[in-house]
N, C-alpha and C positions, 0 to 999 in steps of 0.2 A: 259589465266589467269596469268601463271607465268610470262609471257613477261610484263603483265602489272604491275605485283608487283615488278618485277625487276625495271622498270622504275620508279616506285613510291619510291622505295629504292634509285635510284641514285639521284632523285630530291630531297629527303630528306638529303642526303649526302650533295649535293651542297648548300642547304638552311643553314645547320650547318656549312659549310666551310665558307659561305659569313657572317654569324653573327660572328664566330669566328675571320674572318679577320676584321670586323669593331671593334671589342674589342682590338685586337693587335695593330691596327693602332691608336687607342685611348691612349693606353699604351705608344707607342713611342712618341706620341705627348705631353704625360705627362713627359717624359724624357727631352724633348726639353725645355718644360716650366719651370723645375726643374732648369736647367742651367741657363736660362734667368732670373728668378726670384732670382737667388742668386748673382746678381750683387751688388757690394758693393759701398757704397756712396764715394764723394771726402773727401780728408783730411786723407787719410790713407796711405800716401807715395806711394809705389810702388803698393800697393793693390787698390788704388783709381781706381774706373771704371771696376776692374776685376770681373770676376765670380768667386765665392767660390767654387762652383763645375764646373768640365768640365767633360761632359759626351759624349763619342764619340762611334758611332757605324755606320754601313753601312745600308742605307736604301734599302731593297730588292725592285725589281720592282714587279709589280702587278702579273704577271705570275709567277715568282719564288715564291712569297708569297703564292699564292693560291695552288701551288703544294705541298710546305712544310707543310702548314696546313692540306691539304688533307691527308697527310702521319700520321700526328699528330691524326686526327680522325680515320683513319684507325686502327692504333696501338692501339687506346683506344676502338675500336670495337672488335679487335681479343682479347685482354686482357678480354673482358667481357664473352667470350665463353671458356676462359681457367680456369682450376681449379688451386686454389691456386696462383692466380695472385696477386701481391701486388702492381700493378699499380692503383693509384687513379684515380677516373674518376668523381670527383666533379668538379663544374664549375671553381673554382679558380686554381685548379691544371692544369686543361686543359688549362685554359688561359696563366699560366705561362709558360707551356710547348710549347705553340703556340709563345709565345714572344722569348724563347729561341731559338726555331726552326728557327723563322724568321731572327734572328740576327747572324745564323750560317755563314761562320765558325769562324769569328774573335770574335763574341760575343760583349759584352759591356765593354769599358774601362772608368773608373771613377777615376778621380783625384781630390785631394782637397788641397787648399793652406794651408801650415803648418804655424801655428802662431809662430812668434818669436818677439825678442825685436825690430828689425830693419824693421819689416814687409817686407822681401823681397819676391819677387814673385816667391816663390819655391813650386812647386806642388809635392805631394807624392800620389801614388795609394792608394786607400783606404785599400787594403790588408795589407799595410805596416804601417799603422797608429800606431798600438800596438808596432811596433819595434823602431820606430823614434820619437814617439811623447812623451813628458813627461805626467805626470797627469794632470797638469794644461792645457797643449795643448789639450789633448784628451777631457777634460771637455769642453773648449772653442769651438773646432770643433762640439762636440755634441750639444751644444747651438746653434751653426750656423746652423747645418743641421737641428735641431727642428725648427728653425725660417724659414727656407727655405721651409720645409713641411708645416708648417701653412699657410705660403703665398701662397703656391700652392693649398691647400685645398680652402682657400678664393677665389683664383682665378677660380678654378673648380665650385665653387657655384656661379659666375657671380658676385662677389664682389672685382673684380681686383682693382678697383678705391677706395675701402674703406679702410682708413688708419689702422684700427685696425683688425688685423689678429688673435688677442688672447692674452692670458696672460699665462706665464710660471712662476710658483713658483719653486725656487730653494732652496733645503734643504742644508745650509751650503756650497755654493761652494767656499766661501773665504778660507776654510779649505784646499783646493787643488790649487786653482787658485787666489792667492793673488797679483800676480805681476800686476803693473799698467797697463803694456802693454796689458794684457790679459783681464782686466775689461774693459778698453777703447774699445777693439775690439769687445768684446760681446756685449756691449750697442751700438756700432756703427752699427754693423749687425742687432741687433734686432729694432733699430729706422729705418733703411732703409727698413726692411721688415714689419714693423706695428705690432710688437710683443712687449708686455710690460712685462719687467722682474721685478720680484719681489723676492730680495734676503732676505734670514733669516740666520741667524748666531748668535752664542754664544760667538765669539771671538771678542775682542775688538782690531782690528787692525786699528789704526788710519790711517796709510798710505792708507790702502785700503778703509776705510770708506770716507776718503777725496775725493774719486773719485765720489761720488753719489750726486746729487743735494738734495736728501731729505733722512735723516736718522732718524728714529724714534726709540728710545731707549724704550723697553717696560718691565715693570714689573707687577706683580699681586698684587693688594692692596684688601685684603679681608674685605667686611663688615660683621662682625661676627653677627651682629643682624639680617640681612636679609638672611645672607648665600650667599652673592653675591660677585663676583670678577670683579674689573674694571681693565681695562689696562691703565696705566699711561704713559706719557712721562717724561723721565729724564730732569731736569731742565737745564743741561749744554748743552743740545742738542736742547733746544727750539730755538735758533737762526737759526737753519737749517730749520725751518718750513716756509712756504711763509709768507712774511712780509705785514703787514697792512698798508694801506695808512694813513698817519697821517691826511690829510685833508679830508679824506672821512668818512661816517658815521662809527660808532664803530659796528664791527662784532666779534662773538665768535667763529667763526670756518670757514672753507671753504669746502664745499660740491662739489665734482668732479664727484661723481657717487652715484646713489641711486638705491635701491631694495626695492620693496613692498611685504609684504606677507599680505595675506587676509585670516584671520581666517575663517574657515567653520561655517556656522551658527549652533548654539546650542553649540558651544564649550566655555565653561567659561573660563576666564583667570584664571590661576593658581598662586594665590598670594603667596603661600607658598614657591614656587621655583623660583618666579621672572620671570615666563614665559612671563608675558606682560609688562616687563620692557625693554625699548628701550636700 
C-alpha cells in the first residue's frame, strides 16, 4: 500500500512539473515575442527597423529544464511542512521562480534604445535607465514599453493582424517631454504597434502642439438655464480639424467612432440633470 502511494506521489509530482514546464516555456516565448513586436518603423534614422527592446537569455534543454523545475517543486513542497516558512506557494510566485530557475545562471539581459535628438542606436540596460535618461526620455521609453506590451497582449489574444492594439491617455506628458524628437518618436512607435495616443495638456506650447495632426482646444461653456456644460473648440484652432470637401455635400461633423448605451427598461430620462441629452 505504501509503495502504491509513493508511486502515486511521484506521478503527481511529474504531472506538476510537466504543467509548470509548459507554462515556463510559454513565458519564454512571450519574451521573444516582446522583442519581435518592438521593431520600429522606417524613417527613424539609425533606429529604422531596430527592435526597441533587446531581450537575451539562454534557452535550457528539456532535460535541464525538467530537472530545475523539479527542484522548484521540491522546494515548495518542503516549505509547506516547515513552520514559519515565508516562501509563497501561489501559482504566480511558483511560475516566476520556475522562469528564474530555467534561465540560470545568466538570467535575462534586457536592453532598451536610448531616445536622443539624433536617434543613435545606443542601447542601455533597463537597470540604468534612471541614471542616464532624462525625464522626457524616461517618459518616452515608458510610452514605447506600454505600446509594446499592448501589442503583445493583442498578439496573445490572436489579433496580431489587428491594427488597433488599444488607446493610451497621457496626462500632460508635454510638461516633461516637449522636445520635438521625443514627440515624433512616441507617435512613430505607437503607430507601428497600433496604439492610439491621446495627449492632454494645459500648456500652450505651440512648438510641441505643431507636431500633432489634430489639436482640439477645449473650454467649458455652462448653460445656466439647464445646468449643462458643453465642450467647445477654440476658433483659432478650427483649421486643424479635418477639412470638408467643398464640392461634396455639406456635413456638420465627422464621426470616426461611436458607442451606444441602451437604457434599461423602466428607467425614465432625468430631464432635470440632462441625463438624456447627447
